[in-house]
C-alpha positions as CSV (number, residue, x, y, z in Angstrom):
1,M,0.0,0.0,0.0
2,T,1.4,3.5,-0.9
3,N,1.7,6.2,1.7
4,R,-1.2,8.0,0.2
5,G,-3.3,4.9,0.3
6,L,-2.4,4.4,4.0
7,V,-3.4,7.9,4.9
8,L,-6.7,7.6,3.1
9,G,-7.4,4.3,4.9
10,V,-6.7,5.9,8.3
11,L,-9.0,8.8,7.4
12,F,-11.7,6.4,6.4
13,L,-11.5,4.5,9.7
14,L,-11.5,7.7,11.6
15,A,-14.7,8.8,9.8
16,L,-16.3,5.5,10.7
17,A,-15.4,5.9,14.3
18,R,-16.8,9.5,14.5
19,P,-20.2,9.6,16.1
20,A,-23.1,10.9,14.0
21,M,-24.1,14.4,14.8
22,A,-27.7,15.7,14.3
23,T,-28.9,18.8,12.5
24,H,-29.4,22.2,14.1
25,I,-33.0,21.2,15.2
26,P,-33.0,18.5,18.0
27,G,-34.8,15.3,17.3
28,P,-37.0,13.5,19.8
29,T,-34.1,11.3,20.9
30,E,-31.9,14.2,21.9
31,V,-31.4,14.5,25.7
32,I,-32.0,17.9,27.2
33,S,-29.3,18.8,29.8
34,Y,-29.6,22.3,31.1
35,T,-26.6,24.6,31.5
36,S,-28.2,27.4,33.4
37,S,-31.1,29.8,33.6
38,L,-30.7,32.9,31.3
39,K,-30.8,36.4,32.9
40,P,-32.2,39.3,30.8
41,G,-29.4,41.3,29.2
42,V,-26.7,39.1,30.6
43,A,-24.7,37.1,28.0
44,A,-24.1,33.4,28.7
45,T,-21.1,31.8,27.1
46,G,-20.4,28.2,26.0
47,T,-18.4,25.9,23.8
48,M,-19.8,23.4,21.3
49,G,-19.0,21.4,18.2
50,W,-17.0,18.3,17.1
51,G,-13.8,19.6,18.8
52,S,-15.5,19.9,22.2
53,T,-14.6,17.4,24.9
54,P,-16.9,15.5,24.8
55,P,-18.4,16.4,21.4
56,K,-21.4,18.7,22.1
57,G,-24.1,19.6,19.5
58,Y,-26.5,21.5,21.8
59,T,-26.4,23.8,24.8
60,W,-29.6,24.2,26.8
61,Y,-30.9,27.1,28.9
62,C,-34.2,28.1,30.4
63,F,-36.1,31.2,31.4
64,D,-39.7,32.4,31.9
65,V,-41.9,34.3,29.5
66,T,-45.1,36.3,29.9
67,S,-48.0,36.2,27.4
68,G,-47.9,39.2,25.1
69,A,-44.4,40.3,26.2
70,A,-42.0,40.2,23.2
71,V,-38.8,38.2,23.7
72,T,-35.6,38.7,21.7
73,L,-32.7,36.2,21.6
74,S,-29.3,36.6,19.9
75,V,-26.3,34.4,19.6
76,K,-22.9,35.1,18.1
77,K,-19.7,33.2,17.5
78,N,-16.8,34.3,19.7
79,S,-14.1,32.0,18.4
80,G,-13.7,28.9,16.2
81,D,-15.8,27.9,13.3
82,L,-19.4,27.9,14.5
83,K,-22.6,28.8,12.5
84,P,-24.9,29.2,15.6
85,N,-28.6,28.6,15.7
86,L,-31.3,29.2,18.3
87,G,-34.6,27.5,19.1
88,V,-37.3,27.8,21.8
89,M,-39.5,25.0,23.2
90,R,-42.5,25.5,25.4
91,G,-42.0,24.1,28.9
92,L,-39.2,22.3,30.7
93,A,-37.9,18.8,30.5
94,E,-37.4,16.6,33.5
95,T,-33.8,15.6,34.3
96,G,-32.5,13.5,31.4
97,G,-35.7,14.2,29.5
98,L,-35.9,14.1,25.7
99,A,-36.3,17.0,23.3
100,T,-40.0,16.3,22.7
101,L,-41.4,19.6,24.0
102,P,-43.4,21.7,21.5
103,I,-41.2,23.9,19.4
104,V,-42.2,27.6,19.5
105,K,-39.7,29.0,17.0
106,N,-36.2,28.4,15.7
107,T,-33.6,29.9,13.3
108,D,-32.1,28.3,10.2
109,N,-28.7,29.8,9.8
110,P,-26.3,27.8,7.7
111,D,-23.5,30.3,7.0
112,L,-23.4,33.3,9.4
113,D,-21.4,33.9,12.5
114,S,-24.5,35.3,14.4
115,T,-28.2,35.2,14.3
116,S,-31.3,36.3,16.3
117,L,-34.8,35.2,17.0
118,S,-37.8,37.2,18.2
119,F,-41.2,35.9,19.3
120,T,-44.2,37.1,21.3
121,P,-45.6,34.2,23.4
122,D,-49.3,33.5,23.8
123,F,-48.7,31.8,27.1
124,T,-47.1,32.4,30.5
125,G,-44.5,30.1,32.0
126,P,-41.1,28.5,31.4
127,V,-39.4,27.9,28.1
128,T,-36.4,25.8,27.0
129,L,-33.8,27.4,24.8
130,W,-31.2,25.5,22.7
131,V,-28.1,26.8,21.0
132,S,-26.7,24.6,18.2
133,T,-24.3,24.6,15.3
134,F,-25.8,24.2,11.8
135,L,-24.6,20.7,11.3
136,E,-22.9,20.2,14.7
137,E,-19.6,19.4,13.1
138,K,-17.7,22.7,13.9
139,N,-16.1,23.8,17.1
140,G,-15.9,27.1,18.9
141,T,-17.2,29.4,21.6
142,F,-20.4,31.5,21.5
143,S,-22.4,33.9,23.6
144,V,-26.2,34.1,23.8
145,T,-28.3,37.0,25.2
146,M,-32.0,37.2,26.1
147,T,-34.2,40.2,26.6
148,G,-37.9,40.3,27.4
149,G,-38.1,37.2,29.6
150,T,-37.3,36.7,33.3
151,A,-34.7,34.4,34.9
152,R,-35.8,31.2,36.7
153,A,-34.3,30.0,40.0
154,S,-33.6,26.6,38.4
155,C,-34.2,24.6,35.2
156,G,-36.0,21.3,35.0
157,A,-39.6,20.2,35.2
158,V,-41.1,19.4,38.5
159,V,-41.1,15.7,39.2
160,S,-44.3,14.4,40.8
161,G,-44.1,13.1,44.3
162,P,-45.5,9.9,45.9
163,S,-49.0,11.3,45.9
164,G,-49.2,10.9,42.1
165,P,-48.6,13.1,39.1
166,S,-50.0,16.6,38.9
167,L,-50.4,16.3,35.1
168,A,-51.0,13.2,33.0
169,I,-51.9,12.5,29.3
170,V,-53.5,9.2,28.4
171,P,-54.4,7.8,24.9
172,D,-57.7,6.0,24.5
173,A,-55.9,2.7,23.9
174,P,-52.2,1.6,23.9
175,F,-52.2,0.0,20.5
176,Y,-53.6,1.0,17.0
177,A,-53.3,-0.3,13.5
178,M,-54.0,1.2,10.1
179,G,-53.0,0.9,6.4
180,N,-51.8,3.2,3.8
181,L,-54.0,6.1,2.7
182,Q,-56.1,5.8,5.8
183,T,-57.0,8.2,8.6
184,L,-57.1,7.3,12.3
185,R,-58.4,9.4,15.2
186,V,-57.0,8.7,18.7
187,P,-58.9,10.4,21.6
188,L,-56.7,11.8,24.4
189,Q,-57.6,12.5,28.0
190,V,-55.6,15.0,30.1
191,Y,-55.7,14.9,33.8
192,A,-54.6,18.0,35.8
193,A,-54.4,18.5,39.6
194,S,-55.8,21.7,41.2
195,T,-52.3,23.1,41.3
196,I,-52.2,23.3,37.5
197,T,-53.3,26.8,36.6
198,S,-51.8,27.4,33.2
199,D,-53.0,26.3,29.8
200,I,-51.9,22.8,28.8
201,A,-50.1,22.4,25.5
202,I,-50.1,19.0,23.7
203,N,-47.5,17.8,21.3
204,A,-46.9,14.5,19.5
205,G,-44.3,12.9,17.2
206,G,-42.5,9.8,16.2
207,L,-44.0,9.2,12.8
208,P,-42.4,9.5,9.3
209,D,-42.5,12.8,7.4
210,D,-45.1,11.6,4.9
211,V,-47.6,11.0,7.7
212,Q,-49.9,13.9,8.5
213,L,-50.5,14.5,12.2
214,S,-52.8,17.1,13.8
215,I,-53.9,17.6,17.4
216,T,-57.3,19.2,18.1
217,P,-57.3,21.1,20.3
218,S,-53.5,21.4,20.8
219,V,-53.9,23.8,23.7
220,L,-56.4,23.1,26.5
221,P,-57.5,25.8,29.0
222,V,-57.5,24.3,32.5
223,T,-61.2,25.3,32.7
224,S,-62.1,22.9,29.8
225,N,-63.0,19.2,29.9
226,L,-59.3,18.4,29.1
227,K,-60.2,16.2,26.1
228,S,-58.3,16.3,22.8
229,A,-57.5,14.0,19.9
230,I,-54.8,13.2,17.4
231,T,-55.7,12.6,13.8
232,I,-53.2,10.6,11.8
233,S,-53.3,10.2,8.0
234,T,-50.9,7.9,6.2
235,S,-49.8,8.4,2.6
236,A,-49.8,5.9,-0.2
237,R,-46.1,5.4,0.3
238,T,-45.9,5.3,4.1
239,F,-43.4,2.5,5.0
240,P,-45.1,-0.4,6.8
241,A,-43.6,-0.7,10.3
242,T,-44.4,-0.4,14.0
243,Y,-44.1,3.1,15.3
244,V,-44.1,4.5,18.8
245,V,-46.1,7.8,18.9
246,Y,-45.0,9.9,21.8
247,L,-47.3,12.3,23.6
248,I,-46.2,15.4,25.6
249,A,-48.4,17.6,27.8
250,T,-46.9,20.8,29.2
251,S,-48.3,23.4,31.6
252,G,-45.9,25.9,33.3
253,D,-43.1,23.9,34.8
254,Q,-45.1,20.7,34.7
255,T,-44.5,18.1,31.9
256,A,-46.2,14.8,31.4
257,S,-45.4,12.2,28.8
258,N,-46.9,9.0,27.4
259,S,-47.0,7.0,24.2
260,F,-49.0,4.5,22.1
261,V,-48.0,2.0,19.5
262,L,-49.1,2.4,15.9
263,D,-48.8,-0.5,13.4
264,V,-48.9,0.6,9.7
265,I,-49.9,-2.7,8.1
266,C,-49.2,-3.6,4.5
267,D,-49.6,-6.9,2.7
268,P,-47.7,-7.2,-0.7
269,P,-49.9,-7.4,-3.7
270,I,-51.0,-10.8,-5.1
271,I,-52.9,-11.8,-8.2
272,L,-54.9,-15.0,-8.0
273,G,-55.2,-17.2,-11.1
274,I,-58.8,-16.2,-11.9
275,D,-57.8,-12.5,-11.6
276,Q,-54.9,-12.7,-14.1
277,P,-55.0,-10.9,-17.5
278,K,-56.5,-13.3,-20.0
279,G,-55.6,-13.9,-23.6
280,S,-58.1,-13.5,-26.3
281,T,-58.6,-13.3,-30.0
282,V,-59.5,-10.1,-31.9
283,S,-60.1,-9.3,-35.5
284,L,-57.4,-7.7,-37.6
285,G,-57.1,-4.0,-36.7
286,R,-59.3,-4.2,-33.6
287,P,-58.1,-3.4,-30.0
288,A,-58.1,-5.8,-27.1
289,N,-59.3,-5.2,-23.5
290,L,-57.1,-6.4,-20.7
291,S,-57.7,-6.3,-16.9
292,V,-56.2,-7.5,-13.7
293,K,-57.5,-7.7,-10.1
294,A,-55.0,-7.4,-7.3
295,G,-55.3,-8.6,-3.6
296,G,-53.4,-7.3,-0.6
297,S,-53.2,-3.9,0.9
298,G,-54.1,-1.0,-1.3
299,P,-53.6,1.4,-2.8
300,F,-52.1,-0.2,-5.9
301,S,-50.2,1.3,-8.8
302,Y,-50.1,-0.4,-12.2
303,Q,-47.8,-0.5,-15.2
304,W,-48.6,-2.5,-18.3
305,F,-45.9,-3.8,-20.6
306,T,-45.8,-5.5,-24.0
307,G,-43.7,-8.7,-24.3
308,S,-43.3,-11.6,-22.0
309,T,-43.6,-11.3,-18.2
310,G,-40.6,-9.7,-16.6
311,L,-39.5,-7.9,-19.7
312,V,-39.6,-4.2,-18.8
313,N,-38.1,-2.7,-21.9
314,F,-41.4,-1.8,-23.4
315,P,-43.8,0.0,-20.9
316,L,-47.1,1.1,-22.4
317,A,-47.9,4.8,-22.2
318,G,-51.2,5.2,-20.4
319,G,-51.1,1.7,-19.1
320,T,-51.3,2.7,-15.4
321,S,-54.6,1.4,-14.2
322,A,-56.1,-2.1,-13.6
323,T,-57.5,-2.1,-17.1
324,F,-55.8,-1.4,-20.4
325,T,-57.1,-1.2,-24.0
326,T,-54.5,-1.8,-26.7
327,S,-54.4,0.1,-30.0
328,G,-55.7,-1.7,-33.1
329,L,-53.7,-4.9,-33.6
330,N,-52.3,-6.3,-36.8
331,D,-50.2,-9.0,-35.3
332,T,-50.4,-11.4,-32.4
333,S,-49.0,-9.6,-29.3
334,S,-48.2,-10.4,-25.6
335,Y,-48.9,-8.2,-22.6
336,W,-48.4,-8.3,-18.8
337,V,-48.8,-5.9,-15.9
338,R,-46.8,-5.1,-12.7
339,V,-48.8,-4.3,-9.6
340,T,-47.1,-2.4,-6.8
341,N,-48.0,-1.2,-3.3
342,P,-45.8,0.3,-0.6
343,C,-44.5,-3.1,0.5
344,G,-43.8,-4.9,-2.7
345,S,-44.8,-5.7,-6.3
346,V,-46.0,-8.7,-8.3
347,N,-45.9,-9.5,-12.0
348,S,-48.9,-11.0,-13.8
349,Q,-48.7,-13.9,-16.2
350,T,-48.4,-13.1,-19.9
351,A,-51.6,-12.6,-21.8
352,T,-51.4,-13.4,-25.5
353,I,-53.8,-11.6,-27.9
354,T,-54.2,-13.5,-31.1
355,V,-55.2,-11.5,-34.2
356,S,-57.7,-13.4,-36.5
357,P,-57.2,-12.5,-40.2
358,S,-60.2,-11.1,-42.0
359,K,-62.3,-13.2,-44.4
360,S,-60.9,-11.4,-47.3
361,A,-57.4,-12.4,-46.2
362,T,-58.2,-16.1,-45.5
363,N,-60.6,-16.7,-48.4
364,P,-59.6,-14.6,-51.4
365,R,-61.9,-14.6,-54.4
366,R,-60.9,-16.7,-57.3
């Protein structure tokens, strides 16, 4: 091995050993570990990035906001090679809690040494602030400043004592199942002790990007019946799998979490013998009608081809439904169809269309 090859090999192994770093918006598996409470007008400083010891992609702070009072946050790089970003979540996480709190607002700064964020909250209570690098692969120091909010004595959600939780969120059932292109409604019940006096915000996640998820209502006044519901709609291409849908309820410095299991079920398409495209005989110059009937989990997509089954060189334009009508035929031809759904595909058998010559061609006058 040449010296250059040896160097490249070492660099490759180092790249494999390097832990994966997330983007500038924390995912639901990111652990929140607070550094301190922010004081208005007082800059807090920190270090983050790949070169930190240990590597650090997020720095977490907390402070309180008041409904209707504008808040401004700014962050700037002090040294190194950071492209800093900011984001605000409603509520506080328990010690070692995950970043599943509702996101209020965040920046998207890929190439500047500083950025800022302003928002006017429609709630009163604590918030969680994160500072991150754009791709969390840089290293340097930063300073972050907050105005418009108030400092807290400490960060971290209140953990319920032996008398039971002050706040709880419970789905109607622990397990649900649905298919592609379906909609499911999951009722939620929120329980709040008399010590809960702030509105309760509900958030959920854990599903792929092509799944639509909405919560109605997403904010519950404590004077209401504390009932809500999640509506989940899968797409035609949602990957079949078992997903854990997490639930978060936040009120002031209280946070409750729960989850339920969602199975997205998909059976690969099948074509029974009686449902295969069938051969037939047509007169010279006449079209032929072909059809297929698929079983399994819909929705299905179709593509018809000419030739023997498995030969995909000749797809037929417009042949994208369960039925297909050929153009007028002058020669015997073969056709087949591929049926696809999100979890697989199946090829039909070959259907041969025989062209019967006209009488004038078979019995010419003498």
